[in-house]
C-alpha angles and dihedrals in degrees: 000000000000104000118181119241096253096048114134094205129046121185093271092047090051091050091050089048095056092041089057088057100039102035106021097039098236119153122242091256094050095045091046091050091056092052095041097246135111127265089248090059091047092052090047093057091042091055093049090048093051092047101043107013123228091334088064089068092065122099113264131211116265090221111117119250091239135013110204093191095050115109115247112246091237091054090050090054090051090052091053093047092051090049090054086058087061096253118159119247093245091053091048091051091051093046097047096037100237132114124277089241091057092050090048091050093050093047092047090055090048092049093242102111094121127050088231087065088070093062115088114246115263113255115250109253114204120188140168129190116239098228134036113260097028090109132011121195115213126186142155128228122198114222129185115242118248120228094163135347109302137205093289087067105027096039092225134086094214116123095020117175113235119211099013088148135221141278128195132231113211114200134187122187126187109230097220105037100024089225106159134206124195139182134172122232132179093233144012098240126135093260091058092045092052092047091051093048091053092047092047092048090052092046094053091043088057088057092051094257119135108203109222103174139358136202126212138166122262097268117146092244091061092046093051119116093238092055092048090048091051090052089054092048091051090044091239121146111225123216131181132217121248115266112271091003107110089163088074086073090038100140092059091044091051092048090052090054090054092046093052093047099043104028117015097040100012094087138037109253122187092200141012090249090065092050092047092049091052094054099082092049093050092045089053090050090050094051101039109026114015117098113237114207092202092066102040099284093295128128114263093242090064089073092065109087091199091063101043094101092047091047092058090055096039120104 
């Protein structure tokens, strides 16, 4: 029994109350006066005791005995089965004879509110190219400029600077080795994208990696004629991700998460210049020292055979 803290009568008090009236001959008023309750309350507990015995003195649930507007469980099962046959909610309501709101409530509980919920989830496809340079993932991340420490550092949004602007982190990740290359640009226009592609191609060439193809999202900078022309000049085959499928470019997306957590928001910067100056050092740490769980907890640079000797001497 879950009796609230201000209750006058517990189970034992109720039992004593009815015993005063049934065994000791007290009236309802006299018995109620001894327990600090009214005569009406005393007669209520006496009636429940006479009808049900001692168990009638226990607290009962406030839930009604029947709910006429509640959907029958069998009807709910029919609604779900009809939904699995790709029927619309309005048609189900008309067929079963219940309201649209009831159908919506049942389908929401079953996780079938949208027609897309009926389609099986796409299996996760994991892949990795066999050699470095076979595929290069390129992506762009928009970052707010820093004029002074913001709410992530101070913990308050007071004194926020409006209109500080944006800067853009360009990232390239080799599919096989996970070796990454990053640069900051003031915009995400085609000129910046071309400049980054040329710099990334030169960086990987310095590591002995010949970039054969790259994959980007469908941003206008990557679809521009000058970017396509630069890919042809570098003899790089360009591919695009599927629409609304960022996981196609998942290695770049995952790298961006690490960069935001460990570099962009991992330290307190007083200005964007400080954050930008810290990027090369963190990128070096990521490539040469940081353990990568996707490649056996080894640094990405360890997957390049041309750098194995240098890696043993590198500190």
